[in-house]
Residue, then its C-alpha position, 0 to 999 in steps of 0.5 A: x496862169x495857164x498851163x502854157x505858160x507854166x510849162x514855159x516857166x518850168x522850161x526855163x527852169x529845167x535849162x538854167x542850171x544841169x540837170x538830170x534828164x531821167x529825173x526830170x522824165x519822172x517828175x513831169x510825167x508824175x505833174x502830168x495829170x491835172x489829179x496829181x497836181x490836185x492831191x500836191x495841192x492838197x497835201x501841201x495844204x494838209x502835211x498828210x492824207x490817207x488815200x481815202x480822204x485823198x480820193x474823197x477830195x478829188x473826186x475819185x475812185x480809190x483804186x484810181x488814187x492809189x494809182x495816182x499816189x504811186x506815180x508822185x511816189x515813185x517820183x520821189x515827191x511823195x513819202x508814204x507811211x504804213x500805220x497799222x491798217x493805214x497808209x499816210x501820205x505826204x510831201x517827201x521831204x527832203x525835197x529836191x530843189x527842182x522838184x521844190x520849185x515846180x510845186x512853187x509853181x504849180x500851188x501858185x497858179x491854182x490859188 
């Protein structure tokens, strides 16, 4: 499934329900990057991971990965938990239905 198809599906999802424009703007900006999509798919399969493991998986520097994780956290897609010196990231629970739908579409399109 191509990116254009995913965007059309997301557009129809957004238009079919009442929505908060600001929330969707943050969400779409967060999803508008291949590396962030890779992070989401990885965390869906791993449940939680530290920055170093995520950076290694997506083949990106620690610093750049951290910036992507901040964007995803600010869009209420990820949770983070500090444990001693490590920060663990995971998919936020509970997620809004809007974000769940988008993650579902993205996860299925990348298989």
